[in-house]
N, C-alpha and C positions, 0 to 999 in steps of 0.2 A: 742902505740897501744898494746893492752893486749896481752901477752904472750900466746899462748896454747902448749898443749904437741908436740912434734917432730912426732910422729905417726899421729896424725892429719893432721899436714902439709904434711908429705908424702900421707896422703889419699887424701887430695884435689888435689895435684898434680898428684896421681893415677888417680883420676876420670877425669881430664883433659887430660891427657895421652891418656885413654881408651874412650873420646869423650862420657862420662858418663854425665858429667856435662856440660849442652850447655846454652849459654846465645843468645838472640833473641827474635823472638816475637812466643809465643807459646798460648796455650789454655790447660788449665787443666782440669782433668775430672768433675771437680766443675763447669767448664765454665769461670774459671777467666784466663783474658790475662794476661800473665806474661813474665817478662823477662828473668827466668832463668828456667830451667828445667833439673830433675835428672832422668834418666832410667838405673836402675842397668842392665837391660834386654843387654844392650850395653856390660857388661861383656861377653866374648864370649869364650876365649881358656882358655886351662887347667892353663897356669902359672897365669893368671887373675883371674880365679875362687880360685885358692890357696893362692893369695895376698888378694883377697877381703876375704876370710874364717880367714886369720891371725887378718885382721884389725877387724874384729867383734869380733874373739876370745877376743883380748886386750880391747875392750869396754866392753864386756860381763863380763870378769872376773872383771873389773875395777867397774862395776855396780851393778853385781849380784854374784860375786864371781864364784866357779865351784862347790861349794856343793848343786846339784839339778840333776834330774833324766832325764828330758826330753827339748830338743829344738824342738819347734815347728813352722813349717813354712809352712804357709796358701798357699793353691794352687792358682796361678800357681808359681809366682815368688819365693814364699818362698821355695820351695822345694829344688833348689840348693842351696840356701842361707844357709837351715837349714844343708844339706849335707857337705857344704863345713865348715861352722862354727864349726861343731862336729867332723870333722876331725883336724881342727886346735887346738881345746880345746885339744884333745889327743896329737896331736904332741908337743904343747907347754906347757900343764900344766898337762898332765898324766891324765886327765880328761875324764873317759869312759861315755859319755852323750850319751844319744839315741836320733837320730833324728827322728821325726814325721811330718807325713804331711795328709792333707786331701783328697781326690778323690772329684771331681766335680758332679761324678756321681757315686753312691753306687754299687759297684761289686756284683752281685749275683752267682760268679761260682770261685772256685780255692781259692784264699787268699780272702774270703768275706768280705764286711764291707766297712765304707765310710774311714777308714785309712789305710796310707800305711807307714812303716818304725814302730817305736814305739816297743811294743804297750804302751798306757799310761794306767798306772794301778792306782787302788784307793789309794789316800795319796801321789800320784807323785808331786814332785813341777816341775812346769813347766814354762820355758820362752819363748816366743812368739818372732818369728823373720821376721821380714819386710824390704821391701825396702826403702819407703816413705810413710806417711801416712797422708790424707788431711782432710777426713772426718770421720775415723774411722770405716769405714763399715765394713773391711776384719776382725777387732776384734769382732764387733757385730756379725759376721758369726760364727768366730771361739769357742768363750765363750762357747756357746749351745753345741757344738761338744765336748769340754773339760769337761764340767759339766755332760755330759751323761755317760763318762766314770768311774765316780764315785765322790768321794769328793776328787777331784784336787785342789792343791794350786797353783794357777798362780802368780807367782812372779811379772812379769812384762812384758814389750814389749822395745824391742830394734829393731831400724831402723838405716839405713844408714846415714840419713840427717834429721835433724829438720829444716823444712821450716820457723819455727817461725812467722808464721802466723794463723789468726783466723781460728777456723774449724766451726762449727756448730753456735757458740754464738761469744761471745766476747773475751773468752781466745783461746790460742792455741789448735789446734788438740790433742798434745799429754798431754795438762794441763786436758782436757776435760775427754780422756780417763782414765787418772790417777784417776778422781774424780770419774768418773762413776762406773769403776768397784774396785777402791782402790787398784790399783797396781802401781808398780813404772814404769815410762815411761824412757827411754834413747836414746842416738844417739851416732853413732862414732864422728860427729860432728855437728853443728848447722851452718845453713845459714849465721848467724851472725857471726861467726869465720872464714867461707869461704869468706867473703865479706871483714872483716879486713885482711884477710892474702892477697887477690888477689889484693886489691885497688891499683893500681898504683904501682905494683911489679912485676917485670919480672918474668915469669913461662915458662921456656925452650923458652928463648930467646925474648919473647914478652909481653906486657902488657895486661892483659886478660880484668880488670875491670880497665878501663880508666875514667876520669869525666864524660864523657858523658852517659856509661853505667850505672855508679854510679848514676846520676842523676835519672835515668830511674827506678832503682832498690829503690830508695829512694821514689819516688812518688807511686810505688806501694806498698810499706809498710806505706805509710800514708793510704791509704786506707783498706789493710789487713793484715798489721804489728802487733804483738804484743809482748811485753816484759814477760809475763805470760806463 
């Protein structure tokens, strides 16, 4: 089995502990029947969000470094992700990065506009943070918002888990986003790494992915999976 970084193994166990990574029968937003589901909205407590921010910070530093100005979290799930990750970037690496998110409705009083946090300035370098992406819809909505702030340099997108499955075409959703917008895409961990780590291996005293579940996952990937 291919070895992965220890922080990725810890993140997999963390998702299991927090009931964020689930196995069973689910329907994705795109209508696919899937044997696994990831919901970062299940990270609820202060200690959980602190740890989540730390895992994101490690992956951000590994893939994008710390020399950029803004971490942008699309509403709504991206808001706590951007805040917790920015705090961890400061605590762990001394990087004073701004968080920024969009509002779903433009505010026309007080702190007016579509953005909260930030602000995003002309020439700012930006990393977008999300939970999981399957079709790239959120990025499509985010790019015009960022481009409206000036000549913004979007470095890339970081997600918690790469589902390793087809987006709208034959390539993975992250690969499609990377090609369409000419940005780097990365994840804390990939679903392939999750499967390899959990398959027939005790986690908190129980086997999470046994032979039966592995067969269901393999069947799913025969239809929707991609190595790209």
